[in-house]
C-alpha positions, -999 to 999 in steps of 0.1 A, spaced: -410 479 -190 -447 477 -197 -452 512 -181 -425 526 -205 -442 509 -235 -476 524 -224 -460 559 -220 -445 555 -255 -479 545 -269 -496 575 -252 -469 599 -266 -473 584 -300 -511 587 -299 -508 623 -287 -484 630 -315 -508 615 -341 -538 634 -327 -518 667 -328 -508 658 -364 -545 652 -372 -554 686 -358 -526 702 -378 -536 685 -411 -573 693 -407 -565 729 -399 -541 731 -429 -568 716 -452 -594 741 -441 -570 771 -444 -557 760 -479 -592 756 -492 -605 787 -474 -633 767 -456 -655 776 -427 -679 748 -432 -686 720 -458 -715 737 -476 -697 732 -510 -691 695 -503 -713 665 -510 -715 628 -518 -696 610 -545 -726 613 -568 -732 650 -563 -724 671 -593 -712 706 -589 -699 700 -554 -665 690 -540 -666 655 -527 -662 647 -490 -644 615 -501 -616 636 -515 -614 657 -483 -610 626 -462 -586 609 -486 -563 640 -487 -562 643 -449 -558 606 -442 -530 602 -468 -510 630 -450 -512 614 -415 -509 585 -428 -538 562 -421 -539 531 -443 -573 523 -458 -586 503 -488 -611 528 -501 -634 556 -491 -668 566 -504 -695 591 -494 -732 587 -499 -762 608 -491 -775 606 -455 -810 607 -442 -817 643 -452 -804 672 -473 -769 683 -463 -762 651 -444 -737 625 -456 -722 592 -445 -686 585 -454 -674 550 -452 -637 543 -447 -629 506 -455 -597 491 -441 -601 457 -459 -614 424 -447 -649 440 -442 -635 462 -415 -648 498 -418 -659 528 -400 -688 552 -410 -686 588 -401 -715 613 -404 -708 647 -419 -732 676 -425 -728 705 -448 -728 730 -419 -700 711 -400 -667 728 -395 -632 720 -386 -640 705 -352 -663 678 -366 -639 668 -394 -611 667 -368 -632 645 -345 -641 622 -374 -604 618 -385 -595 610 -348 -623 584 -348 -610 569 -380 -574 568 -366 -586 551 -334 -606 525 -353 -576 518 -376 -554 514 -344 -580 490 -328 -580 469 -360 -542 467 -361 -541 456 -325 -569 431 -330 -551 416 -361 -518 414 -343 -535 395 -314 -553 372 -338 -520 365 -356 -503 356 -323 -532 333 -314 -529 316 -347 -491 312 -343 -496 297 -309 -522 273 -322 -500 262 -350 -470 257 -326 -492 236 -303 -506 215 -332 -470 210 -344 -459 199 -309 -489 175 -307 -481 161 -341 -445 155 -332 -455 138 -299 -480 116 -318 -453 107 -343 -429 97 -315 -455 75 -297 -445 40 -289 -470 14 -300 -476 2 -264 -494 29 -243 -497 53 -272 -535 52 -271 -538 63 -235 -512 90 -240 -532 103 -270 -564 103 -249 -547 122 -221 -533 147 -247 -566 153 -263 -583 158 -229 -557 185 -221 -534 166 -199 -502 169 -218 -479 158 -189 -451 138 -205 -450 115 -175 -482 98 -187 -464 78 -214 
């Protein structure tokens, strides 16, 4: 069953990556682009904004994010776009004015992979929290049901990790 689930996940990832390639190609064709020479940071006047490019493509895939912004990089024609997923989770991608479709496609795939990693991490964290709450609830119920005699030794064993019910 795990193998089937893994195959389904791989097929889904391949479908998403193909969709990313398709959407990036569509964007470049619709905007008659060969490179990003007419694109810049959010503060650049007279240029299209890389933020808008990434937003339009991500919205079509769809990849969920909180916000996107682009700022100037270390030198002319170089930019850093930050995609924030909330809770201080983000990815930064480098884009240069002379980049073409392949770099944008690779950046979108990296964004997708990061968003997938974050979803998986959050699900695992949520399961850990649920398990901890369940365990604390069980401990609380056992503590509440303790008999006065012998209860202290049971509590000590429980706190030390020996939660064998035969110790009461």
